[in-house]
Structures are given as structure tokens and as C-alpha cells.
All heavy atoms as an XYZ file, in Angstrom:
550
protein
N       0.845     -1.173     -0.014
C       0.020     -0.013     -0.007
C       0.898      1.222      0.017
O       1.836      1.304      0.780
C      -0.925      0.044      1.238
C      -1.880     -1.140      1.228
C      -1.697      1.339      1.308
C      -2.737     -1.256      2.432
N       0.586      2.152     -0.881
C       1.264      3.441     -0.860
C       0.265      4.458     -0.323
O      -0.817      4.571     -0.783
C       1.676      3.848     -2.299
C       2.422      5.183     -2.365
C       2.755      5.568     -3.781
C       4.123      5.066     -4.092
N       4.575      5.522     -5.408
N       0.714      5.178      0.686
C      -0.151      6.213      1.348
C       0.177      7.619      0.690
O       1.355      8.004      0.710
C       0.074      6.244      2.864
C      -0.718      7.369      3.519
C      -0.296      4.914      3.484
N      -0.890      8.251      0.164
C      -0.676      9.535     -0.432
C      -1.069     10.702      0.466
O      -0.408     11.730      0.434
C      -1.486      9.650     -1.733
C      -0.971      8.803     -2.829
C      -1.388      7.523     -3.196
C       0.069      9.134     -3.726
N      -0.647      7.085     -4.280
C       0.310      8.067     -4.626
C       0.893     10.258     -3.868
C       1.223      8.064     -5.627
C       1.863     10.274     -4.887
C       1.998      9.168     -5.762
N      -2.088     10.506      1.319
C      -2.480     11.555      2.226
C      -2.903     10.898      3.556
O      -3.725      9.947      3.559
C      -3.662     12.388      1.737
C      -3.261     13.329      0.588
C      -4.396     14.252      0.200
O      -5.606     13.996      0.514
N      -4.079     15.338     -0.442
N      -2.387     11.448      4.626
C      -2.697     10.913      5.955
C      -2.335     11.954      7.001
O      -1.561     12.893      6.687
C      -1.961      9.641      6.234
N      -2.840     11.819      8.197
C      -2.499     12.702      9.265
C      -2.575     11.911     10.608
O      -3.233     10.870     10.675
C      -3.398     13.962      9.328
C      -4.790     13.669      9.383
C      -5.655     14.947      9.217
O      -6.356     15.278     10.104
N      -5.535     15.629      8.084
N      -1.857     12.438     11.580
C      -1.832     11.781     12.894
C      -3.222     11.887     13.518
O      -3.896     12.929     13.398
C      -0.774     12.431     13.788
C       0.604     12.224     13.216
C      -0.859     11.904     15.221
C       1.681     13.000     13.883
N      -3.640     10.811     14.114
C      -4.978     10.726     14.700
C      -4.862     10.102     16.091
O      -4.041      9.234     16.318
C      -5.859      9.855     13.799
C      -7.304      9.873     14.117
N      -7.849      9.122     15.137
C      -8.342     10.540     13.562
C      -9.129      9.317     15.184
N      -9.462     10.183     14.250
N      -5.623     10.536     17.034
C      -5.616      9.979     18.368
C      -6.206      8.538     18.300
O      -7.164      8.310     17.590
C      -6.452     10.793     19.363
N      -5.507      7.611     18.946
C      -5.988      6.219     18.972
C      -4.916      5.308     19.421
O      -3.707      5.619     19.348
N      -5.356      4.144     19.967
C      -4.401      3.166     20.456
C      -4.841      1.796     19.996
O      -6.013      1.575     19.785
C      -4.270      3.163     21.969
O      -5.579      2.930     22.536
C      -3.751      4.513     22.502
N      -3.894      0.928     19.922
C      -4.191     -0.443     19.503
C      -2.935     -1.098     19.029
O      -1.878     -0.471     18.901
N      -3.005     -2.400     18.730
C      -1.866     -3.115     18.193
C      -1.487     -2.506     16.844
O      -2.363     -2.333     15.959
C      -2.249     -4.571     18.056
C      -1.131     -5.426     17.563
C      -1.541     -6.925     17.530
C      -0.429     -7.781     16.976
N      -0.849     -9.195     16.848
N      -0.215     -2.199     16.634
C       0.185     -1.605     15.339
C      -0.335     -2.402     14.123
O      -0.269     -3.611     14.103
C       1.682     -1.606     15.416
C       1.992     -1.533     16.868
C       0.921     -2.354     17.528
N      -0.912     -1.658     13.186
C      -1.438     -2.247     11.980
C      -2.932     -2.565     12.059
O      -3.551     -3.003     11.066
N      -3.571     -2.327     13.184
C      -4.958     -2.668     13.381
C      -5.861     -1.527     12.877
O      -5.658     -0.366     13.232
C      -5.291     -2.927     14.881
O      -4.479     -4.025     15.313
C      -6.727     -3.245     15.109
N      -6.870     -1.876     12.144
C      -7.874     -0.878     11.661
C      -8.778     -0.525     12.831
O      -9.498     -1.389     13.377
C      -8.659     -1.519     10.514
C      -9.705     -0.613      9.864
C      -9.064      0.632      9.204
C     -10.509     -1.390      8.833
N      -8.740      0.699     13.217
C      -9.536      1.177     14.364
C     -10.838      1.755     13.925
O     -11.841      1.706     14.660
C      -8.759      2.261     15.134
C      -7.401      1.868     15.690
C      -6.703      3.043     16.363
C      -7.532      0.700     16.653
N     -10.897      2.328     12.706
C     -12.158      2.937     12.220
C     -12.076      2.974     10.701
O     -11.038      3.121     10.135
C     -12.398      4.345     12.729
N     -13.230      2.896     10.056
C     -13.309      2.999      8.618
C     -14.629      3.636      8.247
O     -15.707      3.174      8.642
C     -13.210      1.618      7.936
N     -14.604      4.778      7.519
C     -15.815      5.439      7.173
C     -15.568      6.575      6.172
O     -14.533      6.569      5.496
N     -16.487      7.479      6.160
C     -16.414      8.601      5.165
C     -15.162      9.533      5.385
O     -14.772     10.243      4.507
C     -17.691      9.406      5.154
O     -17.911      9.963      6.453
N     -14.617      9.474      6.605
C     -13.394     10.318      6.881
C     -12.117      9.590      6.573
O     -11.043     10.169      6.693
C     -13.405     10.677      8.381
C     -14.538     11.672      8.721
O     -15.067     12.342      7.801
O     -14.933     11.730      9.880
N     -12.211      8.302      6.171
C     -11.025      7.585      5.822
C     -10.840      6.336      6.701
O     -11.808      5.867      7.346
N      -9.604      5.850      6.800
C      -9.269      4.662      7.570
C      -8.290      5.062      8.666
O      -7.286      5.678      8.369
C      -8.642      3.617      6.671
C      -9.494      3.184      5.492
S      -8.577      2.258      4.251
C      -8.202      0.791      5.155
N      -8.577      4.678      9.901
C      -7.681      4.974     11.021
C      -7.018      3.675     11.420
O      -7.653      2.647     11.743
C      -8.454      5.588     12.209
C      -7.516      5.849     13.336
C      -9.191      6.834     11.791
N      -5.660      3.673     11.317
C      -4.869      2.499     11.599
C      -3.935      2.796     12.770
O      -3.230      3.801     12.754
C      -4.056      2.087     10.348
C      -5.083      1.769      9.246
C      -3.187      0.880     10.653
C      -4.424      1.427      7.928
N      -3.920      1.879     13.772
C      -3.097      2.049     14.969
C      -1.591      1.977     14.564
O      -1.220      1.188     13.707
C      -3.432      0.942     15.980
N      -0.818      2.751     15.231
C       0.643      2.770     15.057
C       1.311      2.483     16.394
O       0.602      2.265     17.369
C       1.098      4.134     14.500
S       0.394      4.480     12.891
N       2.619      2.551     16.451
C       3.309      2.380     17.730
C       2.935      3.411     18.758
O       2.862      3.101     19.937
N       2.654      4.606     18.290
C       2.200      5.707     19.128
C       1.120      6.405     18.334
O       1.311      6.791     17.214
C       3.354      6.656     19.499
C       2.913      7.817     20.348
C       4.149      8.721     20.701
O       5.224      8.491     20.284
N       3.847      9.761     21.430
N      -0.038      6.654     18.922
C      -1.195      7.272     18.250
C      -1.647      6.390     17.098
O      -1.483      5.163     17.137
C      -0.845      8.704     17.774
C      -0.595      9.629     18.917
O      -1.308      9.570     19.915
O       0.353     10.467     18.830
N      -2.257      7.017     16.089
C      -2.759      6.283     14.956
C      -2.606      7.155     13.687
O      -2.240      8.346     13.804
C      -4.239      5.930     15.147
N      -2.884      6.598     12.552
C      -2.792      7.306     11.294
C      -4.166      7.312     10.604
O      -4.724      6.236     10.426
C      -1.731      6.678     10.427
C      -1.217      7.409      9.186
C      -0.516      8.685      9.619
C      -0.266      6.555      8.378
N      -4.632      8.483     10.250
C      -5.886      8.569      9.520
C      -5.527      8.697      8.016
O      -4.992      9.741      7.610
C      -6.696      9.804      9.976
O      -7.849      9.947      9.197
N      -5.802      7.675      7.263
C      -5.443      7.622      5.843
C      -6.681      8.059      5.034
O      -7.762      7.500      5.117
C      -5.016      6.248      5.441
C      -3.765      5.815      6.264
C      -4.704      6.211      3.924
C      -3.312      4.398      6.050
N      -6.454      9.120      4.188
C      -7.552      9.629      3.370
C      -7.347      9.388      1.876
O      -8.294      9.456      1.126
C      -7.766     11.138      3.618
O      -6.554     11.809      3.387
C      -8.241     11.369      5.066
N      -6.101      9.080      1.523
C      -5.846      8.745      0.100
C      -4.701      7.759     -0.023
O      -3.655      7.894      0.656
C      -5.447     10.045     -0.671
C      -5.443      9.822     -2.179
C      -5.137     11.156     -2.940
O      -4.863     12.164     -2.319
O      -5.274     11.118     -4.142
N      -4.894      6.693     -0.799
C      -3.935      5.620     -0.874
C      -3.954      4.931     -2.222
O      -4.842      5.173     -3.055
C      -4.191      4.613      0.244
C      -5.481      3.785      0.200
C      -5.311      2.536      1.021
C      -6.619      4.639      0.756
N      -3.017      4.006     -2.383
C      -2.944      3.246     -3.643
C      -2.543      1.813     -3.283
O      -1.560      1.583     -2.676
C      -1.879      3.893     -4.534
C      -1.753      3.209     -5.846
C      -0.726      3.962     -6.777
O      -0.277      4.999     -6.419
N      -0.449      3.360     -7.913
N      -3.397      0.908     -3.663
C      -3.130     -0.521     -3.414
C      -2.148     -0.998     -4.481
O      -2.065     -0.441     -5.554
C      -4.426     -1.337     -3.510
C      -5.510     -0.933     -2.491
S      -5.004     -1.183     -0.811
C      -5.194     -2.995     -0.716
N      -1.430     -2.039     -4.161
C      -0.440     -2.605     -5.094
C      -1.142     -2.947     -6.430
O      -2.117     -3.604     -6.418
C       0.220     -3.867     -4.520
N      -0.598     -2.407     -7.489
C      -1.149     -2.680     -8.827
C      -2.390     -1.893     -9.147
O      -2.980     -2.019    -10.240
N      -2.850     -1.069     -8.203
C      -4.057     -0.270     -8.425
C      -3.796      1.182     -8.692
O      -2.681      1.609     -8.815
N      -4.860      1.949     -8.747
C      -4.744      3.382     -8.978
C      -4.887      4.154     -7.696
O      -5.436      3.652     -6.726
C      -5.733      3.860    -10.036
C      -7.184      3.679     -9.597
C      -8.151      4.193    -10.646
C      -9.548      4.092    -10.095
N     -10.504      4.664    -11.035
N      -4.380      5.368     -7.656
C      -4.520      6.267     -6.532
C      -6.018      6.585     -6.329
O      -6.688      6.867     -7.303
C      -3.732      7.510     -6.856
C      -3.633      8.538     -5.739
C      -2.723      9.620     -6.170
N      -2.688     10.720     -5.213
C      -1.836     11.719     -5.189
N      -0.932     11.778     -6.211
N      -1.868     12.625     -4.270
N      -6.484      6.441     -5.064
C      -7.889      6.708     -4.790
C      -8.087      7.175     -3.363
O      -7.229      7.004     -2.501
C      -8.702      5.465     -5.082
C      -8.309      4.230     -4.236
C      -9.039      2.986     -4.662
O     -10.195      3.041     -5.115
N      -8.390      1.879     -4.570
N      -9.253      7.711     -3.106
C      -9.555      8.122     -1.717
C      -9.878      6.854     -0.916
O     -10.256      5.816     -1.449
C     -10.773      9.056     -1.691
O     -11.977      8.371     -2.060
N      -9.737      6.954      0.391
C     -10.062      5.836      1.247
C     -11.531      5.509      1.115
O     -11.926      4.341      1.180
C      -9.680      6.189      2.680
N     -12.362      6.501      0.910
C     -13.813      6.316      0.771
C     -14.053      5.445     -0.475
O     -14.901      4.530     -0.423
C     -14.557      7.651      0.649
O     -14.255      8.420      1.805
C     -16.021      7.433      0.572
N     -13.370      5.726     -1.572
C     -13.531      4.918     -2.761
C     -13.086      3.473     -2.532
O     -13.732      2.500     -2.949
C     -12.714      5.481     -3.945
C     -13.281      6.783     -4.458
C     -12.287      7.445     -5.451
O     -11.139      7.557     -5.237
N     -12.817      7.880     -6.574
N     -11.970      3.294     -1.837
C     -11.480      1.962     -1.542
C     -12.473      1.203     -0.680
O     -12.785      0.045     -0.946
C     -10.120      2.034     -0.848
C      -9.529      0.661     -0.415
C      -9.099     -0.133     -1.625
C      -8.406      0.825      0.583
N     -13.007      1.860      0.344
C     -13.954      1.199      1.249
C     -15.266      0.828      0.570
O     -15.907     -0.152      0.931
C     -14.209      2.118      2.438
C     -13.016      2.290      3.403
C     -13.310      3.375      4.404
C     -12.679      0.995      4.107
N     -15.628      1.612     -0.503
C     -16.856      1.305     -1.238
C     -16.731     -0.024     -1.997
O     -17.718     -0.683     -2.199
C     -17.183      2.423     -2.199
N     -15.514     -0.397     -2.375
C     -15.314     -1.598     -3.097
C     -14.733     -2.773     -2.403
O     -14.573     -3.860     -2.910
N     -14.325     -2.564     -1.104
C     -13.750     -3.587     -0.307
C     -14.321     -3.592      1.136
O     -14.532     -2.499      1.658
C     -12.216     -3.402     -0.200
C     -11.497     -3.550     -1.499
N     -11.434     -2.572     -2.416
C     -10.829     -4.610     -2.014
C     -10.722     -2.974     -3.450
N     -10.387     -4.206     -3.242
N     -14.518     -4.713      1.662
C     -15.060     -4.797      3.042
C     -13.862     -5.004      4.032
O     -13.267     -6.101      4.058
C     -15.997     -5.950      3.191
N     -13.510     -3.979      4.747
C     -12.475     -4.041      5.739
C     -13.160     -3.894      7.091
O     -13.780     -2.839      7.340
C     -11.438     -2.984      5.618
C     -10.562     -3.078      4.377
C     -10.667     -2.124      3.363
C      -9.670     -4.115      4.279
C      -9.862     -2.238      2.253
C      -8.843     -4.189      3.127
C      -8.994     -3.248      2.119
N     -13.104     -4.933      7.950
C     -13.757     -4.853      9.229
C     -12.853     -4.227     10.276
O     -11.621     -4.489     10.308
C     -14.178     -6.244      9.726
C     -15.208     -6.909      8.806
O     -16.136     -6.243      8.314
N     -15.079     -8.191      8.580
N     -13.434     -3.387     11.110
C     -12.712     -2.787     12.231
C     -12.123     -3.926     13.039
O     -12.778     -4.948     13.303
C     -13.606     -1.901     13.095
C     -12.873     -1.460     14.360
C     -14.014     -0.683     12.258
N     -10.834     -3.821     13.454
C     -10.184     -4.902     14.163
C      -9.241     -5.701     13.263
O      -8.379     -6.428     13.761
N      -9.386     -5.576     11.961
C      -8.525     -6.242     11.023
C      -7.086     -5.752     11.223
O      -6.881     -4.562     11.392
C      -8.893     -5.971      9.553
C      -7.943     -6.330      8.451
C      -7.914     -7.853      8.287
C      -8.310     -5.668      7.161
N      -6.106     -6.632     11.275
C      -4.715     -6.202     11.414
C      -4.010     -6.502     10.096
O      -3.891     -7.639      9.675
C      -4.038     -6.945     12.568
C      -2.664     -6.359     12.855
O      -1.768     -6.422     12.027
N      -2.582     -5.758     14.017
N      -3.570     -5.385      9.473
C      -2.945     -5.501      8.149
C      -1.583     -6.177      8.232
O      -1.025     -6.578      7.237
C      -2.825     -4.091      7.527
C      -4.101     -3.538      7.101
C      -4.787     -2.620      7.914
C      -4.687     -3.915      5.902
C      -6.021     -2.066      7.509
C      -5.932     -3.338      5.485
C      -6.581     -2.449      6.310
N      -0.997     -6.282      9.418
C       0.306     -6.874      9.580
C       0.318     -8.376      9.793
O       1.257     -9.058      9.624
C       1.060     -6.208     10.720
S       1.445     -4.501     10.460
N      -0.842     -8.932     10.179
C      -0.920    -10.325     10.547
C      -0.613    -11.289      9.398
O       0.034    -12.294      9.587
C      -2.261    -10.676     11.169
C      -2.386    -10.098     12.543
C      -3.717    -10.436     13.223
O      -4.643    -10.970     12.525
O      -3.867    -10.126     14.391
N      -1.010    -10.949      8.205
C      -0.703    -11.796      7.028
C       0.588    -11.537      6.403
O       1.103    -12.322      5.588
C      -1.845    -11.748      6.028
C      -3.139    -12.275      6.570
O      -3.138    -13.247      7.313
N      -4.247    -11.658      6.212
N       1.176    -10.396      6.685
C       2.470     -9.988      6.090
C       3.372     -9.371      7.144
O       3.740     -8.220      7.058
C       2.264     -8.970      4.917
O       1.534     -7.873      5.445
C       1.541     -9.592      3.757
N       3.713    -10.108      8.231
C       4.457     -9.535      9.310
C       5.824     -9.000      8.945
O       6.314     -8.076      9.552
C       4.597    -10.704     10.302
C       4.342    -11.937      9.497
C       3.415    -11.521      8.392
N       6.461     -9.523      7.870
C       7.770     -9.055      7.494
C       7.666     -7.631      6.852
O       8.655     -6.958      6.812
C       8.389     -9.971      6.452
O       7.594    -10.039      5.292
N       6.463     -7.204      6.460
C       6.259     -5.891      5.890
C       5.915     -4.861      6.957
O       5.840     -3.665      6.663
C       5.163     -5.876      4.851
C       5.526     -6.756      3.675
O       6.676     -6.859      3.310
N       4.539     -7.297      3.018
N       5.707     -5.254      8.186
C       5.330     -4.310      9.218
C       6.370     -4.297     10.357
O       6.534     -5.323     11.041
C       3.984     -4.689      9.828
S       2.615     -4.461      8.663
N       7.000     -3.194     10.571
C       7.968     -3.100     11.674
C       7.200     -3.122     12.988
O       6.019     -2.832     13.056
C       8.609     -1.710     11.436
C       7.642     -0.945     10.643
C       6.905     -1.929      9.793
N       7.910     -3.466     14.024
C       7.261     -3.610     15.343
C       6.725     -2.264     15.840
O       5.787     -2.231     16.608
C       8.225     -4.146     16.352
O       9.387     -3.252     16.493
N       7.220     -1.148     15.344
C       6.677      0.162     15.788
C       5.739      0.761     14.769
O       5.237      1.862     14.972
C       7.850      1.121     16.054
O       8.559      1.340     14.848
N       5.528      0.099     13.644
C       4.571      0.527     12.547
C       4.402      1.978     12.540
O       3.591      2.686     12.843
C       3.268     -0.256     12.679
C       2.407     -0.175     11.425
C       2.653     -0.986     10.369
C       1.366      0.731     11.414
C       1.871     -0.967      9.242
C       0.559      0.752     10.307
C       0.789     -0.068      9.216
């Protein structure tokens, strides 16, 4: 995933965990605080808003993006 637009967001959780997903974007837990992603690009895909991505994919809150690819996620994410 390439992140094009994001900002620091208050939040806690295991690094890589999706804390919220909605019209404001996707909030993912980091080592400290969280990251609110509003624009991104999936591998092989086009640049799009998080809202567009969420309209076409079902990501459940609590999903950890690092669990299936732990070598891609540093311990402090």
C-alpha cells in the first residue's frame, strides 16, 4: 500500500490494526497514536480516496494489516 495523504490521529491499539473506517477515511493504529489515511494506492491499483477503496472492499474494524504480512510491518509501525 502506498499512502498519499494521511495525518496523525488519536488512537491506540496493536500496530497495523484498523480502528475505524468510514467517510473520513481509515484509521490504523501505530506504535504511538494512529494514522488517519484519506488517500492511498493498493499494489497494482490506482490512486484513490479511502472512501472509494472502502466502497469496493469490506475491511472490518479490528482487522490487522500486519498479521498476514508480518515481514512488511515493523514492530513500531
